C-alpha positions in Angstrom: 12.5 -30.2 -15.5 14.1 -26.8 -14.9 15.5 -25.5 -11.6 13.5 -23.2 -9.8 16.1 -21.6 -8.0 17.8 -21.0 -11.6 14.7 -19.7 -12.9 14.6 -17.1 -9.7 18.0 -16.0 -11.0 16.8 -15.5 -14.4 13.5 -13.6 -13.4 15.7 -11.1 -11.1 18.2 -10.3 -14.0 15.3 -9.6 -15.8 13.6 -7.5 -13.5 16.9 -5.4 -12.3 18.7 -5.2 -15.5 22.0 -7.0 -14.6 23.7 -9.7 -12.8 25.1 -7.3 -10.4 21.9 -5.8 -9.1 20.4 -9.4 -9.2 22.9 -10.6 -7.1 22.5 -7.8 -4.6 18.8 -8.5 -4.4 19.1 -12.0 -4.0 22.0 -11.7 -1.8 24.2 -14.0 -4.0 27.6 -13.5 -5.0 28.1 -12.4 -8.3 29.7 -15.3 -9.9 26.7 -17.5 -8.3 24.6 -15.8 -10.4 26.5 -16.2 -13.6 26.9 -19.7 -12.6 23.3 -20.2 -12.4 22.6 -18.8 -15.9 24.9 -20.8 -17.3 23.6 -23.9 -16.0 20.0 -23.0 -17.2 21.1 -22.4 -20.8 22.7 -25.7 -20.5 19.4 -27.2 -19.2 17.4 -25.5 -22.0 20.1 -25.9 -24.7 19.1 -22.1 -25.5 21.1 -18.8 -25.3 19.2 -16.9 -22.8 21.7 -13.8 -22.4 24.3 -12.0 -24.5 26.5 -9.5 -23.9 25.8 -5.7 -24.4 28.6 -3.4 -23.8 30.1 -3.9 -20.2 26.7 -5.6 -19.4 24.4 -8.2 -20.6 20.9 -8.5 -22.0 18.2 -11.2 -22.3 17.9 -12.7 -25.5 14.2 -13.2 -26.9 14.2 -16.7 -25.6 15.6 -15.3 -22.3 12.6 -12.8 -22.1 10.2 -15.4 -23.0 11.4 -17.8 -20.1 11.7 -15.0 -17.7 8.0 -13.9 -18.1 6.7 -17.5 -17.8 9.0 -18.4 -15.1 7.6 -14.9 -12.9 4.2 -16.3 -13.4 5.3 -20.0 -12.1 7.3 -18.5 -9.2 4.4 -16.1 -8.4 2.2 -19.1 -8.1 4.8 -21.1 -6.0 5.3 -18.2 -3.6 1.5 -17.5 -3.1 0.9 -21.1 -2.4 4.0 -20.9 0.0 2.3 -17.6 1.9 -0.8 -19.0 1.9 0.3 -22.1 3.8 2.6 -20.1 6.0 -0.5 -18.0 6.8 -2.7 -20.7 7.8 -0.1 -22.3 9.9 0.8 -19.1 11.7 4.4 -18.9 10.1 4.1 -15.5 8.2 0.5 -14.4 9.1 1.5 -11.0 10.1 3.3 -9.7 7.0 1.4 -8.2 4.2 2.7 -6.4 1.1 0.7 -3.9 -0.9 1.0 -2.3 -4.3 -0.7 1.0 -4.9 -0.9 3.7 -7.5 0.1 7.3 -6.2 -3.3 8.9 -5.3 -4.1 5.9 -3.6 -1.1 6.0 -1.4 -2.3 9.6 -0.5 -5.6 8.9 0.6 -7.0 5.2 0.9 -3.8 3.6 1.9 -3.0 5.5 5.0 -6.5 5.2 6.3 -6.4 1.6 5.7 -2.9 1.2 7.3 -4.0 2.8 10.3 -7.4 0.8 10.8 -5.2 -2.3 10.0 -2.8 -1.6 12.7 -5.7 -0.8 15.1 -7.2 -4.0 14.5 -4.1 -6.0 14.5 -0.7 -4.6 15.7 1.2 -7.3 14.9 0.5 -7.2 11.1 3.5 -5.7 9.1 2.1 -3.9 6.1 4.8 -3.3 3.5 4.0 -0.4 0.8 5.2 -0.2 -2.8 4.3 2.7 -5.4 3.5 1.1 -8.7 1.0 2.0 -11.4 -1.5 -0.6 -12.4 0.4 -2.4 -15.1 3.6 -2.8 -12.8 1.4 -3.4 -10.0 -0.1 -6.8 -11.6 3.0 -7.8 -12.5 4.5 -7.8 -9.1 1.4 -9.4 -7.9 1.7 -12.5 -10.6 5.5 -12.7 -9.6 4.4 -13.1 -5.8 6.2 -9.5 -4.8 3.1 -8.4 -3.2 -0.2 -9.8 -2.0 -2.6 -7.2 -3.1 -2.5 -4.8 -5.9 -4.8 -1.6 -5.8 -5.3 -0.6 -9.6 -7.7 1.7 -11.5 -9.3 1.8 -14.8 -11.8 3.9 -16.6 -14.3 1.4 -17.3 -16.1 -1.1 -14.6 -16.3 -3.9 -17.2 -13.5 -6.8 -17.1 -10.7 -6.3 -19.6 -11.5 -8.0 -23.1 -15.0 -7.0 -23.1 -16.7 -4.8 -25.8 -17.1 -2.1 -23.1 -13.7 -1.9 -22.2 -12.0 1.4 -23.4 -8.7 1.2 -25.3 -6.7 3.0 -22.7 -7.0 -0.1 -20.3 -4.9 -2.1 -22.6 -2.2 -3.9 -20.5 -4.4 -4.3 -17.6 -5.1 -7.8 -17.9 -6.9 -9.2 -14.9 -7.4 -12.9 -16.0 -5.5 -16.1 -15.4 -5.9 -16.3 -11.7 -6.3 -12.7 -10.8 -9.5 -12.1 -8.7 -10.6 -8.2 -8.6 -13.0 -6.4 -6.1 -14.3 -3.1 -7.1 -13.8 -0.7 -4.2 -15.0 2.8 -5.6 -16.0 4.6 -8.4 -14.9 8.4 -8.6 -15.8 11.1 -10.7 -13.1 12.7 -13.1 -13.1 16.2 -12.8 -12.1 19.4 -15.2 -9.1 21.3 -13.9 -9.0 24.8 -14.6 -7.3 28.0 -13.3 -8.8 30.1 -10.6 -7.9 33.2 -12.0 -10.5 32.3 -14.6 -13.4 34.9 -14.5 -16.1 32.5 -14.5 -16.3 29.1 -13.1 -15.3 26.4 -15.3 -18.3 24.9 -17.1 -18.2 21.0 -17.0 -18.0 20.7 -21.0 -14.5 19.8 -22.6 -15.7 21.6 -25.9 -15.4 24.8 -24.4 -11.7 24.2 -23.8 -11.0 22.9 -27.3 -8.8 25.9 -28.2 -6.8 25.8 -24.9 -3.6 24.0 -24.2 -3.8 20.6 -22.2 -1.9 18.7 -19.7 -2.0 14.9 -19.7 -1.1 12.4 -17.4 0.1 8.8 -17.4 -0.5 6.6 -20.6 -4.0 5.3 -19.6 -5.1 8.7 -18.4 -3.7 10.3 -21.7 -5.5 7.8 -23.5 -8.6 8.4 -21.6 -8.4 12.3 -22.2 -8.0 11.9 -25.8 -11.1 9.6 -26.0 -13.2 11.9 -24.0 -12.1 15.1 -26.2 -12.7 13.2 -29.2 -16.3 12.5 -27.9 -16.6 16.4 -27.4 -15.6 16.7 -30.9 -11.9 17.9 -30.9 -8.5 16.8 -30.4 -6.6 18.5 -27.5 -3.2 20.1 -28.2 -1.3 18.6 -25.4 1.5 21.0 -24.2 2.8 19.0 -20.9 2.5 15.4 -19.8 3.4 14.4 -16.5 2.1 11.6 -13.9 2.3 13.8 -11.0 -1.0 15.1 -10.0 0.8 17.7 -8.0 2.6 19.2 -10.7 -0.6 19.1 -12.9 -2.7 21.3 -10.6 0.8 23.6 -10.3 0.7 24.1 -14.1 -3.0 24.9 -14.4 -2.8 27.1 -11.5 0.2 29.0 -13.4 -2.6 29.2 -16.6 -0.2 26.9 -18.6 -3.1 24.9 -19.7 -6.2 23.0 -18.3 -6.6 19.0 -17.3 -8.6 16.4 -16.0 -8.2 14.7 -12.8 -9.8 11.9 -10.8 -11.3 13.0 -7.4 -8.8 10.8 -5.4 -5.9 13.2 -7.0 -7.7 16.2 -5.6 -8.2 14.8 -2.1 -4.7 13.8 -1.7 -3.5 17.3 -2.7 -5.5 20.2 -3.6 -3.8 23.2 -5.1 -5.6 26.5 -3.9 -5.2 27.9 -7.4 -7.4 25.8 -9.3 -11.2 25.1 -10.0 -12.6 22.0 -10.4 -15.9 20.5 -12.0 -17.3 16.9 -12.3 -17.5 15.7 -15.9 -21.0 14.2 -16.2 -20.8 10.5 -16.6 -17.1 10.2 -16.6 -15.6 7.8 -13.7 -12.7 6.1 -12.7 -12.9 2.8 -11.1 -10.6 1.5 -8.3 -10.2 -2.4 -7.7 -8.2 -4.3 -5.2 -6.7 -7.5 -7.1 -5.4 -10.5 -5.4 -3.7 -13.6 -7.3 -4.5 -17.5 -6.8 -7.7 -19.4 -5.7 -9.7 -18.4 -2.9 -10.1 -18.4 0.2 -7.5 -15.7 1.0 -5.0 -16.0 4.2 -6.2 -14.5 6.9 -4.3 -11.4 6.9 -5.1 -10.8 3.4 -8.7 -11.0 4.2 -8.3 -8.6 7.0 -6.4 -6.1 4.5 -9.4 -6.5 1.9 -11.8 -6.0 5.0 -10.3 -2.6 6.0 -9.9 -1.1 2.1 -13.4 -2.0 1.9 -14.4 -0.2 5.3 -12.2 2.9 4.4 -13.9 3.7 1.0 -17.7 3.1 2.2 -18.9 6.0 4.4 -20.4 4.9 7.7 -24.1 4.4 7.5 -26.6 6.8 8.9 -28.8 6.0 11.9 -32.1 4.8 10.6 -30.9 3.4 7.2 -31.0 -0.2 6.5 -28.9 -2.5 8.2 -28.1 -4.9 5.4 -24.9 -5.3 3.6 -24.1 -2.8 0.9 -22.8 -4.6 -2.3 -22.2 -1.2 -4.3 -19.1 0.4 -4.5 -18.5 3.5 -2.6 -18.6 6.9 -4.6 -16.4 9.6 -3.6 -16.4 13.2 -4.5 -14.4 16.6 -3.7 -15.7 18.9 -1.4 -15.6 22.4 -2.6 -15.0 21.9 -6.2 -16.2 25.1 -7.0 -13.0 27.1 -5.7 
């Protein structure tokens, strides 16, 4: 049977890229890390690392074992954390990974509400795009991951769009749809007329694309509108996107959360009909959730669902929240 400690060392080397960085992260001496790797190679009878200049890199077999080891260790850590939570040992520690626009909107509100409910909870935050956030969740580095995709359907279904490849919600991952948000066409406020919500009207313009998934979604929407966009700039910084648009260097699309997190006065926006982004909270492992994770899920749902108006039905609302941006005309 493979030694779990040595597998942790291999995963750390794969994740942090060197023996030195892995030793620092694990609080080991560097020779100890090298010793564990050598023993693991002896246990497996396979060469797992090789020299690359002054450093090392994993062989194909090493990468395969590191990926599988991360999943196994993630399950072990999840089991340990759940048991610790129920026995009261670490009920107050929570780790959340989220993409940037969620960190600028949903997460601060949830963190404040969480502190109001339970001051003893220690919430740790990590910025990560969806694929990395799910890898961290599987490996046990975080308890909950906030991710997005441009389809409400689970990955692997016919309705799932190509830009969501790599976001695999399966094999022990459980997702909760938190909200759906419109995607907006973003144009310069210097334009003489209000931006029409029609991509085809901007077929001859230069375009500003975002992250890989957002870029793929933009290409798909433009194809549906009958053209291929001329992409002049690519950045996953939604503040930079708006600044480039405000400077008349191109047009773009942004989800509502990006505009809520930071709104440039020099842009105009218009929601694209029928185009949405979906935000999910994802957990790993079988239910029930530990009490601290359950509390975090409760506050995440609370901050995205608007308060019920007096006189409305008092039953539980099972629909995801829908968000928009006020003042989109200017």
